[in-house]
C-alpha positions as CSV (number, residue, x, y, z in Angstrom):
1,M,115.5,157.9,126.7
2,F,116.5,155.8,129.6
3,E,119.0,158.3,131.3
4,A,121.7,157.7,134.3
5,S,122.3,161.5,135.7
6,G,125.0,161.3,138.1
7,L,124.8,158.2,139.5
8,T,126.8,157.4,142.3
9,V,126.2,154.2,144.6
10,R,128.0,152.8,147.9
11,A,128.3,150.0,149.7
12,G,130.6,149.2,152.9
13,G,133.2,151.9,152.5
14,A,133.4,151.0,148.6
15,I,131.9,153.2,145.6
16,L,130.3,150.9,143.2
17,L,129.3,153.6,141.0
18,N,131.4,156.9,140.8
19,D,129.1,159.6,139.2
20,V,127.7,157.9,136.3
21,S,126.1,159.8,133.2
22,V,124.7,158.0,130.1
23,Q,122.3,158.2,127.3
24,L,120.4,155.2,126.4
25,P,118.0,155.7,123.6
26,A,115.0,154.0,123.0
27,G,114.6,151.7,119.6
28,Q,118.5,150.6,120.0
29,I,120.5,147.8,121.8
30,S,122.9,149.6,124.4
31,V,125.4,147.4,125.7
32,I,127.3,147.7,128.8
33,L,130.3,146.2,129.1
34,G,133.5,146.0,131.8
35,P,135.5,143.7,133.6
36,N,134.2,141.6,136.7
37,G,133.4,144.2,139.7
38,A,133.0,147.7,136.9
39,G,129.5,148.4,138.2
40,K,127.6,146.8,135.5
41,S,124.9,144.9,137.4
42,T,124.4,148.1,139.8
43,L,124.0,150.2,137.0
44,F,120.9,147.9,136.0
45,G,120.0,147.9,139.6
46,C,119.6,152.0,139.4
47,L,117.9,151.4,136.1
48,S,115.1,148.9,137.3
49,G,114.4,150.6,140.3
50,L,115.7,148.3,142.4
51,L,118.7,149.6,144.1
52,T,117.9,153.3,144.9
53,P,121.3,155.7,144.2
54,D,123.1,157.4,146.8
55,E,123.0,160.2,144.2
56,G,122.1,161.0,141.3
57,A,119.0,159.9,139.3
58,A,117.7,156.9,137.1
59,L,115.4,158.8,134.3
60,W,113.0,156.7,132.1
61,D,111.0,159.7,129.7
62,G,112.1,162.3,132.3
63,Q,110.5,160.3,135.3
64,N,112.7,159.1,138.3
65,V,112.4,155.7,137.9
66,A,113.1,154.5,141.8
67,A,110.1,157.1,142.3
68,M,107.7,155.2,140.0
69,D,104.7,153.2,141.3
70,A,106.0,149.6,141.4
71,K,102.9,148.4,139.3
72,S,103.5,151.0,136.5
73,R,107.7,150.6,136.6
74,A,107.2,146.4,136.3
75,Q,104.8,147.0,132.9
76,R,107.2,149.3,130.9
77,I,110.5,147.5,132.3
78,G,111.3,143.9,132.0
79,L,114.5,143.4,134.1
80,L,115.9,139.8,133.3
81,P,118.7,139.8,136.0
82,Q,122.0,137.7,136.1
83,S,120.8,135.2,138.5
84,A,116.9,134.5,138.2
85,A,116.6,131.7,141.3
86,I,113.3,129.5,140.6
87,Y,111.6,128.9,143.8
88,W,108.5,126.7,142.7
89,D,108.8,123.5,140.5
90,I,105.9,124.7,138.2
91,N,105.3,124.0,134.6
92,V,107.2,126.0,132.2
93,R,103.7,128.3,130.6
94,E,102.9,129.1,134.1
95,L,106.5,130.7,135.0
96,V,106.0,132.4,131.8
97,A,102.7,133.7,132.7
98,L,104.1,135.3,135.3
99,G,105.5,138.2,133.1
100,R,101.6,139.0,132.8
101,Y,101.0,139.5,136.5
102,P,101.4,143.6,136.5
103,F,98.9,143.5,134.1
104,S,96.7,141.6,136.4
105,G,93.0,143.6,136.1
106,V,94.3,145.5,133.2
107,S,94.6,142.9,130.4
108,S,92.0,140.3,129.0
109,K,92.7,136.6,129.4
110,Q,92.8,136.7,125.7
111,E,95.2,139.4,125.3
112,D,97.7,137.6,127.9
113,D,97.7,134.0,126.1
114,A,98.7,136.0,123.1
115,C,101.4,137.8,124.5
116,I,102.4,134.3,126.5
117,D,101.9,132.2,123.2
118,A,104.3,135.2,121.2
119,A,107.3,135.2,124.3
120,M,107.7,131.2,124.3
121,A,107.6,131.3,120.5
122,A,110.3,133.6,120.2
123,T,112.4,132.2,122.2
124,D,111.7,128.6,120.9
125,C,110.8,127.2,124.3
126,A,106.8,126.5,123.2
127,Q,108.4,122.5,122.7
128,F,108.2,122.3,126.5
129,S,105.1,123.8,127.9
130,G,103.8,121.6,129.9
131,R,107.5,120.7,131.3
132,R,108.5,121.1,135.2
133,V,110.6,124.0,135.1
134,R,113.6,121.8,137.4
135,S,113.7,119.5,134.3
136,L,115.1,121.8,132.0
137,S,118.5,122.3,131.3
138,G,120.6,125.4,132.3
139,G,120.3,127.0,128.6
140,E,116.3,126.0,128.4
141,R,115.8,127.6,131.5
142,A,117.8,131.2,130.3
143,R,115.4,130.6,128.0
144,V,112.4,130.4,129.6
145,L,113.3,133.1,131.9
146,L,113.5,135.3,129.1
147,A,110.1,134.6,127.8
148,R,108.9,135.5,130.7
149,V,109.9,138.9,130.4
150,L,109.0,139.0,127.3
151,A,105.7,138.3,127.6
152,G,105.3,141.8,129.6
153,R,106.1,143.5,126.5
154,P,108.1,145.6,127.8
155,Q,109.1,149.2,126.6
156,W,112.5,148.5,127.8
157,L,114.2,145.4,128.4
158,L,117.1,145.3,130.8
159,A,119.2,142.0,130.3
160,D,121.8,141.2,132.6
161,E,124.2,138.3,130.7
162,P,121.0,136.8,128.4
163,L,123.2,134.7,126.8
164,A,124.7,132.7,129.4
165,G,124.5,129.4,129.5
166,L,123.4,129.1,125.9
167,D,124.5,127.5,123.0
168,P,126.1,129.3,120.2
169,R,122.7,128.7,117.9
170,Y,120.2,129.8,120.8
171,Q,122.3,132.9,121.1
172,M,122.1,134.0,117.9
173,Q,118.2,133.2,118.2
174,I,118.3,135.0,121.4
175,L,120.0,137.8,119.6
176,R,117.8,138.2,116.6
177,Q,114.5,138.3,118.9
178,I,116.7,141.1,120.6
179,R,117.5,143.0,117.4
180,S,113.7,142.7,116.3
181,L,112.5,144.1,119.8
182,A,114.6,147.7,119.0
183,A,113.0,147.6,115.6
184,T,109.8,148.1,116.8
185,G,111.0,150.9,119.1
186,T,111.9,148.8,122.4
187,G,114.6,150.0,124.1
188,V,117.3,147.4,124.6
189,A,120.4,147.1,127.4
190,L,122.1,144.5,127.6
191,V,125.3,143.4,129.7
192,L,127.9,141.3,128.1
193,H,130.8,139.8,128.3
194,D,131.7,138.5,125.1
195,L,133.1,141.3,123.3
196,T,132.7,139.8,119.6
197,Q,128.7,139.5,119.9
198,A,128.8,143.1,122.1
199,A,130.7,144.3,119.0
200,R,128.2,142.5,116.6
201,V,124.4,143.7,118.3
202,A,125.1,146.9,120.0
203,D,123.9,150.1,118.5
204,H,125.6,151.8,121.4
205,I,128.3,150.7,123.7
206,V,129.0,151.6,127.5
207,L,132.6,150.8,128.6
208,L,132.6,150.7,132.5
209,H,136.0,150.8,134.4
210,Q,136.2,150.8,138.5
211,G,132.6,152.4,138.6
212,R,132.8,155.1,136.0
213,V,132.0,155.5,132.0
214,F,135.7,155.2,130.4
215,A,134.1,154.9,127.1
216,N,130.9,155.6,125.7
217,G,130.2,155.4,122.0
218,L,129.6,153.3,118.7
219,A,131.4,149.9,119.1
220,R,134.2,150.8,116.7
221,D,135.1,153.8,118.6
222,V,134.8,152.0,122.1
223,L,136.2,148.4,121.6
224,T,139.6,149.7,120.2
225,A,143.0,147.8,121.7
226,A,143.9,150.5,123.7
227,N,140.7,150.6,125.5
228,M,140.8,146.9,125.9
229,K,144.4,147.2,126.8
230,A,143.5,149.9,129.7
231,V,140.1,148.3,130.7
232,Y,140.8,144.5,130.9
233,D,144.4,144.6,131.3
234,I,144.6,142.4,127.8
235,A,145.7,142.6,124.4
236,C,144.0,142.1,121.6
237,A,143.9,141.7,118.0
238,I,140.8,143.4,116.4
239,Y,139.9,142.5,112.6
240,D,137.1,143.2,110.0
241,D,135.2,140.1,108.9
242,E,133.5,140.4,105.0
243,A,130.3,141.4,106.2
244,G,131.8,144.8,107.9
245,Q,131.6,143.4,111.2
246,I,134.2,143.2,114.3
247,A,135.3,140.8,116.3
248,I,137.9,141.4,119.1
249,I,140.3,138.1,119.7
250,P,142.4,138.6,123.0
251,R,145.9,137.2,122.6
252,G,147.8,135.3,124.9
């Protein structure tokens, strides 16, 4: 269980998070939604331990994430940030292998290679294993960066906009892989902007607005026309498709 307990974060006189408390169940996909500036990435920063809140705590299995040893935290929590810069033009497999760094001295080379191979297969990037990272398209690079996180086989995956820059085929492929991860018991939290994709993949949705939790629960309960108007200031039509899934269509 991941839990945010009374998280408050201030910066430059602004309140980025204001007493945010949510529980994110393991083995499920929790999607964090909200307009720009709502506090989504700040919440992820606290959950990953990269940001220490001014008040409250992010708790992983009852432990304060910010107080955990960095290596232990990295072995358990995989973070895919929104803007993951690549500073060295190494080959793709070398980049994915960096996901095994927290396990240096713990796992064998055979185990590391198996994890790297599995992550690259899952994200369909084994085909350009030997290419230099800077030769990749934006979408290809996004898949490689996700593979790097998956190579660590985290108990929790935190992915901030993992579908950005991907064409529809690979969006669906990544979402299927994330769903498979959750089915094995891995906890998953995603930041998404596409409301319909969120509705299709989420077991649980947290809707943030102005640094607070505006709504929290099942997609059908959170993604209502009234909530979309209140939070995004847009009118929406909400449809059920033949598979029983909902689609959110903004109205002009």
